C-alpha positions as CSV (number, residue, x, y, z in Angstrom):
1,X,2.0,44.0,0.9
2,X,5.5,44.4,-0.4
3,X,8.4,42.0,-0.4
4,X,11.3,43.1,1.8
5,X,13.7,40.1,1.4
6,X,14.3,37.1,-0.8
7,X,16.6,34.4,0.6
8,X,17.8,31.1,-0.9
9,X,18.8,28.5,1.7
10,X,21.0,25.7,0.4
11,X,20.3,22.3,2.0
12,X,22.1,19.0,1.7
13,X,21.4,15.6,3.3
14,X,24.0,12.8,2.5
15,X,22.5,9.3,2.6
16,X,25.2,8.1,5.0
17,X,25.0,4.4,5.5
18,X,22.0,4.1,3.2
19,X,22.6,2.5,-0.2
20,X,22.7,4.8,-3.3
21,X,19.5,4.5,-5.2
22,X,17.9,6.1,-8.2
23,X,17.1,5.6,-11.8
24,X,18.4,4.3,-15.1
25,X,20.8,7.2,-15.6
26,X,22.2,7.7,-12.2
27,X,22.1,6.9,-8.5
28,X,21.7,9.4,-5.7
29,X,24.2,9.4,-2.8
30,X,22.3,12.2,-1.0
31,X,19.5,14.6,-1.4
32,X,19.7,18.4,-1.8
33,X,17.3,21.3,-2.2
34,X,17.0,25.1,-2.2
35,X,14.5,26.5,0.3
36,X,13.2,29.9,-0.7
37,X,12.2,32.2,2.1
38,X,10.3,35.4,1.4
39,X,9.7,38.1,3.9
40,X,6.9,40.7,3.6
41,X,6.8,44.2,5.1
42,X,4.6,43.1,8.0
43,X,7.0,40.2,8.9
44,X,4.9,37.5,7.2
45,X,7.2,34.7,5.9
46,X,6.5,32.4,3.0
47,X,8.4,29.3,2.1
48,X,9.0,27.6,-1.3
49,X,11.3,25.0,-2.8
50,X,13.5,25.3,-6.0
51,X,14.8,22.3,-8.0
52,X,18.4,22.0,-9.0
53,X,21.9,22.5,-7.5
54,X,21.7,24.9,-4.6
55,X,25.0,26.5,-5.4
56,X,23.8,27.4,-8.9
57,X,20.4,28.6,-7.6
58,X,22.1,30.8,-5.0
59,X,23.9,32.6,-7.9
60,X,20.5,33.9,-9.0
61,X,19.5,35.2,-5.5
62,X,20.7,38.8,-5.9
63,X,19.7,39.1,-9.5
64,X,16.1,38.1,-8.8
65,X,15.9,39.9,-5.5
66,X,16.8,43.1,-7.4
67,X,13.6,42.7,-9.4
68,X,11.3,41.5,-6.6
69,X,12.1,43.4,-3.4
70,X,9.6,46.2,-3.2
71,X,7.1,44.4,-5.4
72,X,3.6,43.9,-4.0
73,X,3.3,40.1,-3.4
74,X,-0.1,40.1,-5.1
75,X,1.5,41.4,-8.3
76,X,4.5,39.1,-8.3
77,X,3.4,37.1,-11.4
78,X,3.7,40.3,-13.5
79,X,7.3,40.7,-12.2
80,X,8.0,37.1,-13.3
81,X,6.7,37.8,-16.8
82,X,8.9,40.9,-17.0
83,X,12.0,39.0,-16.0
84,X,11.4,36.4,-18.6
85,X,10.6,38.9,-21.3
86,X,13.6,41.1,-20.6
87,X,16.1,38.2,-20.2
88,X,14.8,35.9,-22.9
89,X,18.4,35.1,-23.8
90,X,18.5,33.1,-20.6
91,X,15.8,30.9,-22.1
92,X,12.7,29.5,-20.4
93,X,14.5,26.4,-19.1
94,X,17.1,25.9,-16.3
95,X,18.1,27.5,-13.0
96,X,16.4,30.8,-13.4
97,X,13.0,29.2,-13.9
98,X,13.6,26.8,-11.0
99,X,14.4,29.8,-8.8
100,X,11.2,31.6,-9.9
101,X,9.3,28.4,-9.2
102,X,10.5,28.4,-5.6
103,X,9.8,32.2,-5.2
104,X,6.3,31.8,-6.6
105,X,5.6,28.9,-4.2
106,X,6.8,31.1,-1.3
107,X,4.7,34.0,-2.5
108,X,1.6,32.0,-2.6
109,X,2.4,30.6,0.9
110,X,2.7,34.2,2.2
111,X,-0.5,35.4,0.4
112,X,-2.4,32.5,2.0
113,X,-1.1,33.5,5.4
114,X,-2.1,37.1,4.8
115,X,-5.6,36.1,3.8
116,X,-6.0,33.2,6.2
117,X,-6.7,30.8,3.3
118,X,-5.0,27.6,2.1
119,X,-3.1,27.9,-1.2
120,X,-5.6,25.5,-2.9
121,X,-8.3,28.1,-2.5
122,X,-6.1,30.7,-4.1
123,X,-5.6,28.4,-7.1
124,X,-9.3,27.9,-7.8
125,X,-10.9,26.2,-4.8
126,X,-10.1,23.2,-2.7
127,X,-12.0,20.2,-4.2
128,X,-10.2,17.6,-2.1
129,X,-9.4,17.3,1.6
130,X,-7.0,14.4,0.9
131,X,-5.2,13.4,-2.3
132,X,-4.5,9.8,-3.6
133,X,-0.8,9.1,-4.1
134,X,1.3,6.6,-5.9
135,X,4.3,5.2,-3.9
136,X,7.5,5.9,-5.9
137,X,9.8,3.0,-5.0
138,X,11.3,0.0,-6.6
139,X,14.5,2.0,-7.3
140,X,17.5,0.9,-9.2
141,X,20.7,0.4,-7.1
142,X,24.3,-0.7,-7.6
143,X,23.0,-4.3,-7.3
144,X,19.5,-4.0,-8.9
145,X,18.5,-7.6,-9.0
146,X,19.4,-8.4,-5.4
147,X,17.8,-5.2,-4.0
148,X,14.6,-5.2,-6.1
149,X,12.6,-8.0,-4.4
150,X,13.0,-6.6,-0.9
151,X,11.7,-3.2,-2.0
152,X,8.7,-4.9,-3.6
153,X,8.0,-6.9,-0.4
154,X,8.0,-3.6,1.6
155,X,5.6,-2.0,-0.9
156,X,3.3,-5.0,-0.8
157,X,3.3,-5.1,3.0
158,X,2.4,-1.4,3.1
159,X,-0.6,-2.1,0.9
160,X,-0.2,0.9,-1.4
161,X,-2.9,0.9,-4.1
162,X,-0.6,2.5,-6.7
163,X,3.1,1.9,-7.1
164,X,5.8,3.2,-9.5
165,X,9.0,1.3,-10.1
166,X,12.1,2.2,-12.0
167,X,13.1,0.5,-15.2
168,X,15.2,1.6,-18.2
169,X,18.2,-0.8,-18.3
170,X,16.9,-2.5,-21.4
171,X,13.8,-4.3,-22.6
172,X,14.9,-7.6,-21.1
173,X,15.5,-6.1,-17.7
174,X,12.2,-4.1,-18.0
175,X,10.1,-7.1,-18.5
176,X,11.9,-9.0,-15.7
177,X,11.3,-6.2,-13.2
178,X,7.7,-5.5,-14.3
179,X,6.8,-9.2,-14.2
180,X,8.2,-9.6,-10.7
181,X,6.5,-6.4,-9.5
182,X,3.1,-7.6,-10.9
183,X,3.6,-11.0,-9.2
184,X,4.5,-9.6,-5.8
185,X,2.1,-6.6,-5.7
186,X,-0.8,-8.4,-7.2
187,X,-3.2,-7.8,-10.1
188,X,-5.2,-5.0,-8.5
189,X,-2.4,-2.6,-7.8
190,X,-2.1,0.3,-10.2
191,X,1.5,-0.4,-11.5
192,X,3.5,2.4,-13.1
193,X,7.0,2.2,-14.7
194,X,9.5,4.9,-15.2
195,X,12.3,4.8,-17.8
196,X,13.7,8.3,-17.0
197,X,14.3,9.2,-20.7
198,X,16.9,6.5,-21.2
199,X,15.6,5.2,-24.5
200,X,15.5,6.1,-28.2
201,X,12.2,5.5,-30.1
202,X,13.0,1.9,-31.2
203,X,14.0,0.8,-27.7
204,X,11.0,2.5,-26.1
205,X,8.6,0.8,-28.5
206,X,10.1,-2.6,-28.0
207,X,9.9,-2.2,-24.2
208,X,6.3,-1.0,-24.4
209,X,5.2,-4.0,-26.6
210,X,6.7,-6.4,-24.1
211,X,5.2,-4.7,-21.1
212,X,1.7,-4.2,-22.4
213,X,0.4,-7.6,-21.1
214,X,1.2,-6.5,-17.5
215,X,-1.5,-3.8,-17.7
216,X,0.6,-0.8,-16.6
217,X,-1.1,2.4,-15.7
218,X,1.5,4.3,-17.7
219,X,5.0,4.3,-19.0
220,X,6.9,7.4,-17.8
221,X,9.5,9.4,-19.7
222,X,10.4,6.8,-22.3
223,X,12.2,9.3,-24.4
224,X,14.4,12.4,-24.1
225,X,12.3,15.5,-23.1
226,X,13.6,17.2,-26.2
227,X,12.2,14.5,-28.5
228,X,8.7,15.9,-29.1
229,X,8.3,14.3,-32.5
230,X,9.4,11.0,-31.1
231,X,6.8,11.2,-28.4
232,X,4.2,11.8,-31.1
233,X,5.3,8.8,-33.0
234,X,5.5,6.6,-29.9
235,X,2.1,7.5,-28.5
236,X,0.5,6.7,-31.9
237,X,1.7,3.1,-31.6
238,X,1.8,2.6,-27.8
239,X,-0.6,0.2,-26.2
240,X,0.1,1.9,-22.9
241,X,-0.5,5.5,-21.8
242,X,2.5,7.8,-21.9
243,X,3.3,10.1,-19.0
244,X,6.0,12.8,-19.0
245,X,6.8,16.4,-18.2
246,X,9.0,16.4,-15.1
247,X,11.9,18.0,-17.1
248,X,9.7,20.5,-18.9
249,X,9.6,24.3,-18.1
250,X,6.6,26.6,-18.5
251,X,3.4,26.0,-20.4
252,X,5.3,26.6,-23.6
253,X,7.3,23.4,-23.3
254,X,4.1,21.5,-22.5
255,X,2.2,23.0,-25.4
256,X,4.9,21.8,-27.8
257,X,4.6,18.2,-26.4
258,X,0.7,18.3,-26.5
259,X,0.7,19.7,-30.0
260,X,2.9,16.8,-31.1
261,X,0.2,14.4,-29.7
262,X,2.9,12.9,-27.5
263,X,1.4,12.5,-24.1
264,X,-1.6,11.2,-22.1
265,X,-0.6,12.3,-18.6
266,X,1.2,15.7,-18.0
267,X,3.6,15.7,-15.0
268,X,4.7,19.2,-14.1
269,X,7.1,19.6,-11.3
270,X,6.2,22.8,-9.4
271,X,9.7,23.3,-8.2
272,X,11.0,23.8,-11.7
273,X,8.2,24.4,-14.2
274,X,7.4,27.9,-12.9
275,X,5.7,27.1,-9.6
276,X,1.9,27.6,-9.2
277,X,2.2,30.5,-11.7
278,X,3.0,28.1,-14.6
279,X,1.5,25.0,-13.0
280,X,-2.0,26.4,-13.3
281,X,-1.4,27.3,-16.9
282,X,-0.2,23.7,-17.6
283,X,-3.3,22.4,-15.9
284,X,-5.5,24.5,-18.1
285,X,-3.7,23.2,-21.1
286,X,-4.4,19.7,-20.0
287,X,-8.1,20.7,-19.4
288,X,-8.4,22.2,-22.9
289,X,-6.9,19.0,-24.4
290,X,-8.7,16.5,-22.3
291,X,-5.5,15.1,-20.8
292,X,-4.7,13.9,-17.3
293,X,-2.4,15.7,-14.8
294,X,-0.2,14.0,-12.2
295,X,2.4,16.3,-10.5
296,X,6.0,15.0,-10.3
297,X,7.5,15.3,-6.8
298,X,11.0,14.2,-6.0
299,X,12.3,16.8,-3.6
300,X,11.7,18.0,-0.1
301,X,8.6,18.4,2.1
302,X,7.8,22.0,0.8
303,X,7.5,20.8,-2.8
304,X,5.4,17.9,-1.6
305,X,3.0,20.3,0.2
306,X,2.8,22.4,-2.9
307,X,1.9,19.4,-5.0
308,X,-0.9,18.5,-2.6
309,X,-2.5,21.9,-2.8
310,X,-2.1,22.0,-6.6
311,X,-3.8,18.7,-7.1
312,X,-6.5,19.4,-4.5
313,X,-7.4,22.5,-6.6
314,X,-7.8,20.8,-10.0
315,X,-11.3,20.0,-11.4
316,X,-12.4,16.5,-12.0
317,X,-13.6,17.3,-15.5
318,X,-14.6,15.5,-17.7
319,X,-15.6,13.3,-14.8
320,X,-18.3,14.1,-12.3
321,X,-19.5,11.8,-9.5
322,X,-17.6,8.7,-10.9
323,X,-13.9,9.2,-11.4
324,X,-12.4,6.0,-13.0
325,X,-8.7,7.0,-12.3
326,X,-8.3,9.8,-9.8
327,X,-5.3,12.1,-10.4
328,X,-2.3,10.8,-8.4
329,X,0.4,12.7,-6.5
330,X,3.9,11.2,-6.5
331,X,5.1,10.2,-3.0
332,X,8.8,9.3,-3.0
333,X,9.8,6.5,-0.6
334,X,13.5,6.9,-1.0
335,X,15.7,7.8,2.0
336,X,15.2,11.6,2.2
337,X,15.6,13.6,5.4
338,X,14.5,16.7,3.5
339,X,11.1,15.1,3.2
340,X,10.8,13.5,6.6
341,X,12.6,15.9,8.9
342,X,12.1,19.4,7.5
343,X,8.7,20.1,8.9
344,X,7.5,20.1,12.5
345,X,4.7,17.7,11.4
346,X,5.9,15.5,8.5
347,X,3.5,14.8,5.6
348,X,2.7,11.1,5.7
349,X,0.5,8.5,3.9
350,X,-2.5,6.8,5.3
351,X,-4.5,4.2,3.4
352,X,-3.1,5.4,0.1
353,X,-4.0,9.1,0.7
354,X,-2.2,12.2,2.1
355,X,-4.3,14.9,3.8
356,X,-4.0,18.3,2.3
357,X,-2.2,20.4,5.1
358,X,-4.8,22.4,6.9
359,X,-4.2,26.1,7.8
360,X,-3.3,29.2,5.8
361,X,-0.8,29.2,3.0
362,X,0.8,25.8,2.4
363,X,-0.4,24.7,5.9
364,X,3.1,23.6,7.0
365,X,5.5,24.7,9.7
366,X,9.2,24.6,8.6
367,X,11.5,23.4,11.4
368,X,14.1,26.1,11.7
369,X,16.5,23.8,13.5
370,X,16.3,21.4,10.6
371,X,17.2,24.2,8.2
372,X,20.3,24.8,10.3
373,X,21.0,21.0,10.5
374,X,20.9,20.5,6.8
375,X,22.5,23.8,5.7
376,X,25.0,23.1,3.0
377,X,28.5,24.5,3.5
């Protein structure tokens, strides 16, 4: 079944009256995304999501469509490989790969609809009907001390079994925020902390040493994604697991990090790493190196649905009946209409789990009115 059209839809959702929130490096005043819509010859439509600035992504639309229109959707991964090989000067990082990620996601959605199968079964079989999540909250704001405790109180009241908070303003601040989070959330919550690559090796090591007594499940992105050697040095001395990978593209980036011995938990983001096409290769890399995988999700509802199918398809190996720490999917709690309003049936959390959307493809129905409502000018 051949592709007849590739469309990139730029979406933007300003926060309005909501406070800016985010990480150690910047705060968000709105959310944006690029929805990819593929049309097949029989009228079947598949949806995907691409990371990055929509205006930049749309610049690649005609270029990529020139390669892909007329391609059999079942052969699309060969087309991606050809694009990367012919245009290697573009590199394997950046907007082109983010666009390919969204296209691959949409292609798998369309294939699932053609075959009447969920994407998880296309990826290797659906092992899970529902996926455990960690609630991504505890964001930094313009007034981080004043706003942190109310966020923690909401997380505690919701009873999430796993929670991630933002740190990275300095070791003193890190310890203050983690100590408060542990006190408010309790000793049994799986507490995770994210530095968002704001530290050099020495600062990251100092922070980890101070946070080790609080029994964190992992420290996320302590260093620049380019510092593979630093990750290797840091992990060799860290008393906490290291998680990273949201800013890495393709299995090649992840292999360099793994070869450096710099990571315990790989965190591919399917909207930028190469979609399911590369995501599965990254999962196999983790499998071969006995490492954990926990997909990063900080976009819209389509990327969230993709993460659910991806995680539901992964094996439990080396575990069997008893899984000490199940692989977790990130569920962002920040104000984000592109997560909560883009689908006719939003993806929600119940008792710390999210059900894998039932039905063919990604199992979701995109609200066409919402696409118009959030269309960026």
